[in-house]
PAFI-794885 format. One line per field, with one value per residue: residue number from 1; x, y, z of N, C-alpha, C in turn. Coordinates in nm, 3 decimals. Each point is the difference from the previous one (the first is absolute). Example, Ala and Ser with C-alpha at 12.3 -4.5 7.8 and 13.67 -1.06 7.14 Angstrom:
! residues 2
k (1, 2)
n.X (1.319, -0.035)
n.Y (-0.569, 0.105)
n.Z (0.780, -0.072)
ca.X (-0.089, 0.082)
ca.Y (0.119, 0.119)
ca.Z (0.000, 0.006)
c.X (0.090, -0.077)
c.Y (0.120, 0.109)
c.Z (0.000, 0.073)
***
This chain:
! residues 245
k (1, 2, 3, 4, 5, 6, 7, 8, 9, 10, 11, 12, 13, 14, 15, 16, 17, 18, 19, 20, 21, 22, 23, 24, 25, 26, 27, 28, 29, 30, 31, 32, 33, 34, 35, 36, 37, 38, 39, 40, 41, 42, 43, 44, 45, 46, 47, 48, 49, 50, 51, 52, 53, 54, 55, 56, 57, 58, 59, 60, 61, 62, 63, 64, 65, 66, 67, 68, 69, 70, 71, 72, 73, 74, 75, 76, 77, 78, 79, 80, 81, 82, 83, 84, 85, 86, 87, 88, 89, 90, 91, 92, 93, 94, 95, 96, 97, 98, 99, 100, 101, 102, 103, 104, 105, 106, 107, 108, 109, 110, 111, 112, 113, 114, 115, 116, 117, 118, 119, 120, 121, 122, 123, 124, 125, 126, 127, 128, 129, 130, 131, 132, 133, 134, 135, 136, 137, 138, 139, 140, 141, 142, 143, 144, 145, 146, 147, 148, 149, 150, 151, 152, 153, 154, 155, 156, 157, 158, 159, 160, 161, 162, 163, 164, 165, 166, 167, 168, 169, 170, 171, 172, 173, 174, 175, 176, 177, 178, 179, 180, 181, 182, 183, 184, 185, 186, 187, 188, 189, 190, 191, 192, 193, 194, 195, 196, 197, 198, 199, 200, 201, 202, 203, 204, 205, 206, 207, 208, 209, 210, 211, 212, 213, 214, 215, 216, 217, 218, 219, 220, 221, 222, 223, 224, 225, 226, 227, 228, 229, 230, 231, 232, 233, 234, 235, 236, 237, 238, 239, 240, 241, 242, 243, 244, 245)
n.X (-3.415, 0.004, -0.106, -0.013, -0.102, -0.080, 0.037, -0.085, -0.084, 0.072, -0.125, -0.067, -0.047, 0.134, 0.003, 0.110, -0.086, 0.033, -0.063, -0.112, -0.064, 0.017, -0.047, -0.118, 0.005, 0.003, -0.069, -0.113, 0.085, -0.011, -0.102, -0.030, 0.042, -0.055, -0.147, 0.018, 0.016, -0.094, -0.051, 0.023, -0.045, -0.095, -0.024, -0.008, -0.062, -0.077, 0.007, -0.018, -0.093, -0.052, 0.023, -0.043, -0.087, -0.040, -0.017, -0.100, -0.090, 0.005, 0.005, -0.101, -0.022, 0.022, -0.064, -0.085, -0.024, 0.021, -0.102, -0.073, 0.049, -0.011, -0.105, -0.081, 0.031, 0.014, -0.126, 0.068, 0.044, -0.125, 0.003, 0.127, -0.038, -0.072, -0.084, -0.072, -0.113, -0.071, 0.108, 0.009, -0.145, 0.033, 0.105, -0.050, -0.116, 0.073, 0.086, -0.103, -0.074, 0.128, 0.016, -0.114, -0.087, -0.007, -0.145, 0.044, 0.039, -0.014, 0.108, 0.030, -0.082, -0.104, -0.066, 0.112, -0.059, 0.105, -0.095, -0.077, -0.096, 0.037, -0.028, 0.077, -0.045, -0.020, 0.098, -0.012, -0.028, 0.073, -0.064, 0.103, 0.086, 0.047, 0.039, 0.048, -0.133, -0.020, 0.068, 0.062, 0.044, -0.064, 0.096, -0.114, -0.008, -0.058, 0.013, 0.095, 0.011, -0.011, 0.143, -0.040, 0.120, 0.038, 0.091, 0.056, 0.103, -0.121, -0.093, -0.041, -0.110, -0.064, -0.074, 0.001, -0.135, 0.095, -0.027, -0.030, 0.070, -0.078, 0.062, 0.092, 0.045, 0.048, 0.087, -0.104, 0.005, 0.029, 0.123, 0.082, 0.119, 0.118, 0.082, 0.101, 0.087, -0.031, -0.139, 0.010, -0.119, -0.040, -0.078, -0.075, 0.072, 0.086, 0.083, -0.150, -0.020, -0.027, 0.044, 0.098, 0.023, -0.062, 0.049, 0.122, -0.011, -0.017, 0.085, 0.090, 0.037, 0.107, 0.100, -0.035, -0.084, 0.064, 0.047, -0.111, -0.052, 0.094, -0.049, -0.146, -0.024, -0.040, -0.137, 0.035, 0.094, -0.072, 0.054, 0.104, -0.019, 0.155, 0.092, -0.079, -0.059, -0.114, -0.023, -0.069, 0.085, 0.048, 0.069, 0.116, 0.005, 0.125, 0.137, -0.001, -0.123, 0.072, -0.089, -0.094, 0.057)
n.Y (9.588, -0.010, 0.037, -0.148, 0.064, -0.090, -0.090, 0.070, -0.071, -0.091, 0.047, -0.089, 0.049, 0.003, -0.127, 0.001, -0.001, -0.074, 0.094, -0.065, 0.118, 0.045, -0.089, 0.020, 0.121, -0.028, -0.138, 0.079, 0.111, -0.078, -0.032, 0.126, 0.075, -0.098, 0.038, 0.120, -0.027, -0.112, 0.029, 0.122, -0.023, -0.076, 0.078, 0.112, -0.089, -0.042, 0.130, 0.023, -0.101, 0.063, 0.138, -0.061, -0.053, 0.136, 0.065, -0.090, -0.004, 0.134, -0.005, -0.091, 0.059, 0.112, -0.056, -0.040, 0.081, 0.078, -0.091, 0.039, 0.153, -0.024, -0.079, 0.048, 0.107, 0.078, 0.074, 0.104, -0.108, 0.014, 0.073, -0.015, -0.100, 0.089, -0.061, -0.063, 0.077, -0.098, -0.024, 0.134, 0.009, -0.109, 0.023, 0.102, -0.049, -0.131, 0.054, 0.065, -0.078, -0.058, 0.122, -0.061, 0.031, -0.127, -0.006, 0.044, -0.125, 0.059, 0.066, -0.068, -0.087, -0.034, 0.103, 0.021, 0.113, 0.030, 0.013, 0.099, -0.062, 0.005, 0.121, 0.079, 0.109, 0.073, 0.091, 0.029, -0.116, -0.005, -0.087, -0.082, 0.006, 0.042, -0.128, 0.030, -0.049, 0.066, 0.059, -0.062, 0.136, -0.022, 0.020, -0.056, 0.048, -0.065, 0.121, -0.045, 0.134, -0.099, 0.046, 0.065, -0.101, 0.069, -0.089, 0.116, -0.028, 0.079, -0.043, 0.030, -0.083, 0.061, -0.101, 0.087, -0.027, -0.072, -0.131, 0.016, 0.102, 0.130, 0.107, -0.072, 0.089, 0.062, -0.015, -0.097, -0.108, 0.049, -0.038, 0.058, -0.096, 0.052, -0.100, 0.026, -0.009, 0.157, 0.022, -0.126, 0.030, 0.076, 0.059, -0.039, 0.087, -0.086, 0.007, 0.004, 0.108, 0.071, 0.103, -0.074, -0.056, 0.129, -0.006, -0.089, 0.040, 0.107, -0.028, -0.080, -0.122, 0.101, 0.002, 0.084, -0.071, -0.114, 0.075, 0.029, -0.133, -0.023, 0.100, -0.024, -0.147, -0.005, -0.004, 0.146, -0.059, -0.099, 0.109, -0.034, 0.124, 0.054, 0.029, 0.103, -0.101, 0.013, 0.003, -0.098, 0.010, 0.033, -0.044, 0.048, -0.120, -0.004, 0.012, 0.126, 0.006, -0.133, 0.071, -0.053, -0.022)
n.Z (8.426, -0.123, -0.001, -0.045, -0.095, 0.029, -0.099, -0.088, 0.063, -0.099, -0.010, -0.020, 0.096, 0.049, -0.013, -0.064, -0.104, -0.089, -0.104, -0.024, -0.039, 0.121, 0.064, -0.072, 0.017, 0.156, 0.022, -0.079, 0.104, 0.096, -0.065, -0.031, 0.124, 0.037, -0.069, 0.058, 0.113, 0.031, -0.117, 0.035, 0.135, -0.050, -0.090, 0.062, 0.105, -0.108, -0.046, 0.121, 0.033, -0.076, 0.056, 0.128, -0.041, -0.105, 0.106, 0.047, -0.133, 0.001, 0.130, -0.012, -0.116, 0.056, 0.147, -0.082, -0.098, 0.104, 0.094, -0.112, -0.034, 0.107, -0.076, -0.084, 0.076, -0.057, 0.008, -0.069, 0.093, 0.037, -0.113, 0.048, 0.039, 0.030, -0.090, 0.019, -0.023, 0.002, -0.061, -0.075, -0.016, -0.036, -0.069, -0.034, -0.025, -0.075, -0.051, -0.025, -0.051, -0.027, -0.010, -0.066, 0.097, -0.048, -0.026, -0.146, -0.075, -0.121, 0.007, -0.096, 0.087, -0.096, 0.030, 0.075, -0.010, -0.068, -0.105, -0.015, -0.044, -0.124, -0.075, 0.048, 0.076, -0.095, 0.026, -0.130, 0.015, -0.106, -0.064, 0.063, -0.088, 0.129, -0.039, 0.139, 0.036, -0.116, 0.086, -0.146, -0.013, 0.120, 0.095, 0.009, 0.112, 0.110, 0.056, 0.098, -0.008, -0.124, -0.001, -0.139, -0.017, -0.113, 0.001, -0.065, -0.119, -0.050, 0.048, 0.093, -0.013, 0.065, 0.026, 0.099, -0.055, -0.104, -0.044, 0.142, 0.019, 0.041, -0.064, 0.035, 0.046, -0.102, 0.097, -0.014, -0.086, -0.115, 0.016, -0.064, 0.005, -0.019, -0.078, 0.098, -0.058, 0.037, -0.040, -0.073, 0.089, -0.111, 0.020, -0.082, -0.074, 0.038, -0.113, -0.047, -0.034, 0.086, -0.080, -0.026, 0.142, 0.036, -0.100, 0.018, 0.123, -0.083, -0.085, 0.091, -0.022, 0.075, -0.106, 0.008, 0.059, -0.013, -0.125, -0.010, 0.017, -0.062, -0.076, -0.003, 0.015, -0.118, -0.033, 0.032, -0.091, 0.058, 0.071, -0.094, -0.046, 0.018, -0.117, 0.014, 0.052, -0.070, 0.123, 0.048, 0.110, -0.115, 0.080, 0.013, -0.070, 0.072, -0.049, 0.043, -0.042, -0.015, 0.048, 0.029, 0.138)
ca.X (0.011, -0.124, -0.123, -0.007, -0.113, -0.010, -0.065, -0.168, -0.028, -0.062, -0.079, -0.062, -0.081, 0.062, 0.107, -0.001, 0.014, -0.007, -0.115, 0.030, 0.020, 0.162, 0.085, 0.026, 0.086, 0.153, 0.016, 0.025, 0.130, 0.090, -0.011, 0.036, 0.164, 0.070, 0.028, 0.102, 0.132, 0.026, 0.060, 0.116, 0.073, 0.018, 0.051, 0.139, 0.062, 0.037, 0.116, 0.140, 0.048, 0.040, 0.096, 0.093, 0.021, 0.096, 0.152, 0.055, 0.047, 0.133, 0.107, 0.022, 0.054, 0.146, 0.075, -0.003, 0.116, 0.125, 0.013, 0.013, 0.100, 0.104, 0.028, 0.012, 0.071, -0.077, -0.118, 0.001, 0.099, -0.055, -0.067, 0.079, -0.025, -0.160, -0.052, -0.159, -0.075, -0.048, 0.104, 0.050, -0.114, 0.009, 0.112, -0.024, -0.087, 0.041, 0.101, -0.056, -0.108, 0.058, -0.002, -0.137, -0.102, -0.134, -0.096, -0.032, 0.107, -0.054, 0.108, -0.032, -0.098, -0.114, -0.130, 0.032, -0.062, 0.095, -0.040, -0.118, -0.037, -0.054, 0.063, 0.020, -0.044, 0.053, -0.043, -0.114, -0.114, -0.028, 0.092, 0.126, 0.060, 0.099, -0.077, 0.125, 0.015, 0.020, 0.113, 0.094, 0.113, 0.011, 0.003, -0.092, -0.033, -0.076, 0.104, -0.076, -0.121, -0.131, 0.011, 0.032, 0.100, 0.020, 0.150, 0.024, 0.132, 0.031, -0.093, -0.081, -0.139, -0.047, -0.156, -0.005, -0.113, -0.002, -0.093, -0.152, -0.056, 0.041, -0.061, 0.097, -0.007, 0.119, -0.016, -0.086, 0.101, 0.092, 0.114, 0.120, 0.122, 0.120, 0.107, 0.092, 0.129, 0.078, -0.058, -0.062, -0.116, -0.082, -0.150, 0.008, -0.021, 0.047, 0.086, -0.041, -0.030, -0.141, -0.111, -0.011, -0.084, -0.106, -0.033, -0.046, -0.086, -0.132, -0.019, 0.027, -0.062, 0.022, 0.106, 0.097, -0.059, 0.119, 0.082, -0.059, -0.019, 0.126, 0.080, -0.068, -0.071, -0.154, -0.070, -0.117, -0.010, -0.119, -0.100, 0.019, -0.092, 0.053, 0.149, 0.047, 0.006, -0.108, -0.092, -0.148, -0.060, 0.034, 0.162, 0.089, 0.142, 0.106, 0.098, 0.019, -0.101, -0.064, -0.140, -0.126, -0.042)
ca.Y (-0.091, 0.026, -0.099, -0.046, -0.062, -0.130, 0.000, -0.047, -0.129, 0.000, -0.111, -0.017, 0.134, 0.116, -0.037, 0.075, -0.144, 0.021, -0.052, -0.120, 0.075, 0.053, -0.148, -0.073, 0.096, -0.003, -0.106, 0.028, 0.060, -0.078, -0.083, 0.093, -0.005, -0.127, -0.041, 0.085, 0.002, -0.136, -0.062, 0.052, -0.034, -0.124, 0.027, 0.040, -0.100, -0.075, 0.047, -0.022, -0.136, -0.047, 0.057, -0.057, -0.126, 0.002, 0.044, -0.121, -0.101, 0.071, -0.034, -0.129, -0.051, 0.046, -0.097, -0.141, -0.002, 0.007, -0.119, -0.110, 0.039, -0.025, -0.145, -0.042, 0.104, 0.108, -0.043, 0.017, -0.129, -0.139, -0.050, -0.027, -0.108, 0.032, 0.074, 0.004, 0.098, -0.089, -0.066, 0.107, 0.005, -0.127, 0.014, 0.134, -0.006, -0.119, 0.045, 0.132, -0.053, -0.105, 0.052, 0.061, -0.100, 0.001, -0.058, -0.083, 0.035, -0.025, -0.001, 0.058, -0.046, 0.097, -0.066, -0.081, 0.087, 0.100, 0.109, -0.020, -0.016, 0.103, 0.112, 0.083, 0.117, 0.134, 0.076, 0.075, -0.069, -0.090, -0.132, 0.023, -0.103, -0.088, -0.111, -0.059, -0.154, -0.108, 0.009, -0.112, 0.023, 0.080, -0.082, 0.044, -0.048, 0.060, 0.010, -0.027, 0.093, 0.042, 0.093, -0.085, 0.083, -0.033, 0.024, -0.015, 0.037, 0.156, 0.076, -0.093, 0.047, -0.047, 0.052, 0.001, -0.059, -0.138, -0.052, -0.007, 0.116, 0.112, 0.043, -0.040, 0.160, 0.068, 0.129, -0.025, -0.140, -0.048, 0.088, -0.031, 0.025, -0.012, -0.023, 0.111, -0.057, 0.042, 0.033, -0.130, -0.006, 0.138, 0.023, 0.056, 0.114, 0.080, 0.094, 0.091, 0.120, 0.029, 0.050, -0.124, -0.070, 0.051, -0.004, -0.143, -0.051, 0.057, -0.047, -0.135, -0.109, -0.010, -0.091, 0.110, 0.020, -0.026, 0.098, 0.096, -0.028, -0.033, 0.131, 0.125, -0.053, 0.003, -0.044, 0.095, 0.018, -0.036, 0.134, 0.106, 0.040, 0.031, -0.004, 0.119, -0.030, 0.056, -0.117, 0.024, 0.117, 0.100, 0.009, -0.004, -0.032, 0.058, -0.091, 0.014, -0.065, -0.067, -0.052, 0.050, 0.056)
ca.Z (-0.118, -0.076, -0.027, -0.117, 0.002, -0.044, -0.127, -0.005, -0.036, -0.137, -0.041, -0.133, -0.035, -0.042, -0.096, -0.134, -0.087, -0.138, -0.042, -0.143, -0.133, 0.018, 0.002, -0.167, -0.069, 0.027, -0.047, -0.124, -0.007, 0.024, -0.128, -0.127, 0.018, 0.004, -0.157, -0.090, 0.097, 0.005, -0.124, -0.011, 0.076, -0.005, -0.110, 0.072, 0.045, -0.111, -0.020, 0.088, -0.011, -0.144, 0.017, 0.076, -0.085, -0.099, 0.053, 0.049, -0.091, -0.074, 0.100, 0.020, -0.119, -0.033, 0.099, -0.080, -0.089, 0.043, 0.039, -0.117, -0.042, 0.095, -0.033, -0.137, -0.095, -0.050, -0.085, -0.140, -0.052, 0.022, -0.133, -0.106, -0.087, -0.003, -0.125, 0.009, 0.114, 0.078, 0.087, 0.097, 0.100, 0.087, 0.068, 0.099, 0.066, 0.099, 0.085, 0.086, 0.076, 0.103, 0.122, 0.064, 0.025, -0.101, 0.033, -0.107, -0.116, -0.119, -0.086, -0.158, -0.043, -0.027, 0.058, 0.129, 0.105, 0.098, -0.034, -0.053, -0.116, -0.063, -0.021, 0.084, -0.032, -0.013, 0.130, -0.028, -0.013, -0.127, 0.002, -0.068, -0.057, 0.082, 0.082, 0.046, 0.017, -0.131, -0.060, 0.021, -0.008, 0.105, 0.120, 0.097, 0.147, 0.082, 0.133, 0.131, 0.042, -0.077, -0.121, -0.113, -0.088, -0.117, -0.034, -0.140, 0.001, -0.007, 0.121, 0.100, 0.008, 0.147, 0.059, 0.137, 0.067, -0.015, -0.122, 0.024, 0.072, -0.058, -0.148, -0.115, -0.062, 0.002, 0.076, 0.118, 0.057, -0.090, 0.006, -0.060, 0.023, -0.095, 0.031, -0.053, 0.022, 0.092, 0.117, 0.045, -0.046, 0.016, -0.034, -0.118, -0.027, 0.114, -0.027, -0.080, 0.070, 0.086, -0.106, -0.107, 0.049, -0.025, -0.165, -0.024, 0.092, -0.012, -0.126, -0.042, 0.102, 0.131, 0.008, 0.096, 0.118, 0.101, 0.028, 0.066, 0.150, 0.045, -0.008, 0.066, 0.110, 0.016, -0.115, -0.021, -0.133, -0.022, -0.005, -0.108, -0.104, -0.123, -0.007, 0.064, 0.162, 0.068, 0.046, -0.003, 0.086, -0.032, 0.032, -0.110, 0.047, -0.027, 0.047, 0.160, 0.065, -0.119, 0.064, -0.050, 0.100)
c.X (-0.126, -0.092, -0.021, -0.150, 0.016, -0.081, -0.126, -0.003, -0.043, -0.128, -0.057, -0.087, 0.082, 0.137, -0.014, 0.021, 0.005, -0.137, 0.049, 0.060, 0.172, 0.086, 0.030, 0.057, 0.170, 0.041, 0.058, 0.100, 0.106, 0.026, 0.068, 0.152, 0.063, 0.028, 0.111, 0.139, 0.066, 0.075, 0.147, 0.097, 0.058, 0.122, 0.171, 0.054, 0.037, 0.110, 0.139, 0.023, 0.075, 0.153, 0.131, 0.008, 0.128, 0.157, 0.075, 0.045, 0.117, 0.110, 0.029, 0.058, 0.153, 0.077, 0.017, 0.115, 0.148, 0.074, 0.054, 0.128, 0.129, 0.029, 0.054, 0.078, -0.060, -0.096, 0.044, 0.107, -0.094, -0.062, 0.101, -0.023, -0.151, -0.028, -0.136, -0.026, -0.016, 0.116, 0.057, -0.087, 0.010, 0.127, -0.003, -0.101, 0.038, 0.109, -0.034, -0.086, 0.038, 0.014, -0.103, -0.092, -0.121, -0.080, -0.036, 0.088, -0.067, 0.106, -0.036, -0.134, -0.129, -0.131, -0.009, -0.051, 0.101, -0.038, -0.150, -0.011, -0.040, 0.094, 0.011, -0.070, 0.087, -0.023, -0.133, -0.120, 0.012, 0.100, 0.152, 0.055, 0.027, -0.106, 0.110, -0.026, 0.013, 0.161, 0.109, 0.123, 0.035, -0.007, -0.105, -0.003, -0.099, 0.090, -0.113, -0.087, -0.093, 0.013, 0.048, 0.131, 0.029, 0.151, 0.025, 0.143, 0.029, -0.092, -0.087, -0.143, -0.049, -0.147, 0.009, -0.102, -0.003, -0.113, -0.142, -0.052, 0.062, -0.066, 0.088, 0.019, 0.162, 0.000, -0.066, 0.059, 0.090, 0.102, 0.128, 0.106, 0.083, 0.123, 0.126, 0.135, 0.060, -0.083, -0.108, -0.150, -0.058, -0.122, 0.016, -0.019, 0.055, 0.080, -0.047, -0.058, -0.138, -0.111, -0.019, -0.080, -0.141, -0.061, -0.039, -0.125, -0.134, -0.041, 0.024, -0.039, 0.022, 0.117, 0.122, -0.060, 0.095, 0.097, -0.056, -0.010, 0.149, 0.066, -0.085, -0.076, -0.142, -0.047, -0.092, 0.004, -0.141, -0.120, 0.007, -0.108, 0.048, 0.139, 0.082, 0.003, -0.111, -0.088, -0.146, -0.043, 0.066, 0.135, 0.068, 0.151, 0.119, 0.109, 0.016, -0.105, -0.101, -0.132, -0.118, -0.047, 0.062)
c.Y (0.014, -0.120, -0.034, -0.098, -0.128, 0.019, -0.041, -0.143, 0.006, -0.091, -0.001, 0.146, 0.107, -0.062, 0.066, -0.150, 0.060, -0.066, -0.114, 0.053, 0.044, -0.126, -0.056, 0.103, -0.020, -0.114, -0.009, 0.067, -0.097, -0.129, 0.044, -0.008, -0.128, -0.049, 0.065, -0.050, -0.142, -0.044, 0.063, -0.067, -0.167, -0.012, 0.019, -0.113, -0.112, 0.029, -0.031, -0.120, -0.038, 0.037, -0.071, -0.148, 0.004, 0.029, -0.153, -0.079, 0.057, -0.045, -0.136, -0.042, 0.057, -0.067, -0.147, 0.036, 0.024, -0.118, -0.108, 0.024, -0.043, -0.147, -0.018, 0.123, 0.124, -0.030, 0.003, -0.100, -0.121, -0.051, -0.025, -0.112, -0.041, 0.068, 0.021, 0.086, -0.104, -0.065, 0.107, 0.016, -0.101, 0.016, 0.127, -0.059, -0.095, 0.100, 0.135, -0.091, -0.076, 0.107, 0.078, -0.097, -0.003, -0.096, -0.084, 0.050, -0.028, -0.019, 0.062, -0.061, 0.112, -0.061, -0.063, 0.087, 0.080, 0.158, 0.017, -0.032, 0.091, 0.127, 0.080, 0.126, 0.119, 0.096, 0.091, -0.074, -0.111, -0.128, 0.025, -0.150, -0.111, -0.110, -0.084, -0.153, -0.067, 0.062, -0.108, 0.056, 0.090, -0.126, 0.039, -0.069, 0.093, 0.008, -0.035, 0.088, 0.040, 0.060, -0.110, 0.091, -0.089, 0.044, -0.019, 0.034, 0.168, 0.038, -0.080, 0.077, -0.022, 0.039, -0.018, -0.064, -0.126, -0.011, -0.006, 0.138, 0.118, 0.023, -0.032, 0.121, 0.035, 0.127, 0.010, -0.126, -0.065, 0.100, -0.029, 0.038, -0.049, -0.053, 0.118, -0.037, 0.054, 0.004, -0.111, 0.001, 0.118, 0.038, 0.043, 0.161, 0.086, 0.121, 0.129, 0.134, -0.011, 0.015, -0.117, -0.085, 0.017, -0.012, -0.145, -0.052, 0.056, -0.048, -0.139, -0.096, -0.041, -0.100, 0.108, 0.014, -0.056, 0.101, 0.117, -0.018, -0.041, 0.159, 0.079, -0.086, 0.039, -0.026, 0.099, 0.022, -0.066, 0.108, 0.085, 0.006, 0.019, -0.033, 0.094, 0.000, 0.058, -0.123, 0.016, 0.108, 0.120, 0.061, -0.044, -0.076, 0.085, -0.101, 0.022, -0.070, -0.094, -0.085, 0.074, 0.116, 0.123)
c.Z (-0.079, 0.001, -0.117, 0.009, -0.067, -0.152, 0.025, -0.047, -0.149, -0.013, -0.151, -0.043, -0.057, -0.096, -0.149, -0.092, -0.149, -0.033, -0.112, -0.104, 0.006, -0.016, -0.131, -0.058, 0.005, -0.085, -0.151, -0.061, -0.003, -0.098, -0.117, 0.035, -0.012, -0.154, -0.075, 0.052, -0.019, -0.143, -0.008, 0.093, -0.040, -0.150, 0.044, 0.060, -0.073, -0.090, 0.060, -0.012, -0.161, -0.028, 0.071, -0.084, -0.093, 0.052, 0.069, -0.092, -0.084, 0.083, -0.023, -0.140, -0.007, 0.092, -0.079, -0.102, 0.071, 0.029, -0.104, -0.061, 0.109, -0.014, -0.155, -0.063, -0.056, -0.066, -0.140, -0.062, 0.015, -0.125, -0.129, -0.085, -0.036, -0.135, 0.019, 0.134, 0.103, 0.091, 0.094, 0.106, 0.098, 0.112, 0.093, 0.107, 0.137, 0.116, 0.084, 0.098, 0.106, 0.143, 0.042, 0.043, -0.094, 0.066, -0.103, -0.111, -0.118, -0.088, -0.135, -0.027, -0.017, 0.077, 0.128, 0.108, 0.107, -0.036, -0.001, -0.159, -0.105, -0.006, 0.113, -0.022, 0.011, 0.144, -0.027, -0.057, -0.110, 0.019, -0.063, -0.039, 0.066, 0.081, 0.052, 0.032, -0.121, -0.071, 0.049, 0.013, 0.132, 0.139, 0.116, 0.141, 0.059, 0.137, 0.124, 0.028, -0.103, -0.156, -0.103, -0.071, -0.131, -0.045, -0.149, 0.021, 0.027, 0.110, 0.070, 0.020, 0.145, 0.007, 0.131, 0.041, -0.035, -0.087, 0.016, 0.066, -0.100, -0.128, -0.116, -0.112, 0.023, 0.091, 0.142, 0.095, -0.089, -0.003, -0.104, 0.044, -0.089, 0.082, -0.033, 0.020, 0.114, 0.148, 0.053, -0.074, 0.037, -0.073, -0.148, -0.012, 0.183, -0.024, -0.057, 0.107, 0.053, -0.124, -0.081, 0.085, 0.008, -0.122, 0.008, 0.098, -0.037, -0.131, -0.073, 0.060, 0.110, 0.042, 0.096, 0.145, 0.100, 0.013, 0.091, 0.155, 0.070, 0.030, 0.113, 0.128, -0.010, -0.130, -0.063, -0.136, -0.041, -0.006, -0.103, -0.094, -0.146, 0.034, 0.096, 0.142, 0.067, 0.071, -0.012, 0.105, -0.042, 0.040, -0.128, 0.082, -0.042, 0.035, 0.149, 0.064, -0.092, 0.081, -0.048, 0.122, 0.037)
***
């Protein structure tokens, strides 16, 4: 049987320890790495949450429209007796939101707080002409989960953060959906090509963002530096890989 020698008792005299300088260097390295990685992790997590919200509201809108059509008939027959845009918006809004859970209903009212006051912002930083809270021709609610919805006879605007949170910016928390006789509620520009989507999202106000999210399940368009699909990290998006990673 092999003899196994016991380990030598470790004493303070022969223990190995880091010096104060070495410890400070390690802490500094950890701080730098954290500073570089945590913002990206937080951004990625935030984007995933927004993607999930857009997907959920898209599903809820289609479900509500389908239920409303089962009761009131096809959407394109709802406005036969209506001539004013406000009347059409009221009819569409009441019928669709009848099948949605709302925490607040503003209807056609203005300044009621269902949307952030003032003008929304473009994806690329400038003010936009759209001020949803003061639009008397759209039907507005806040859903039970806190999203703002504005319903027009032709389209729906959603602020997934509601009136008191978020950046009130197209493509970041404001998204555009259209009514389609065949497909129900669809994202604005859903039927355009990948190249056209890149162009719109790199140069336009961001009303194509919902189409990108529903198609590709990410918000990497926020990292675009040009309409050719070049990302801030140097990677180039393709239709096969519509991401910056």
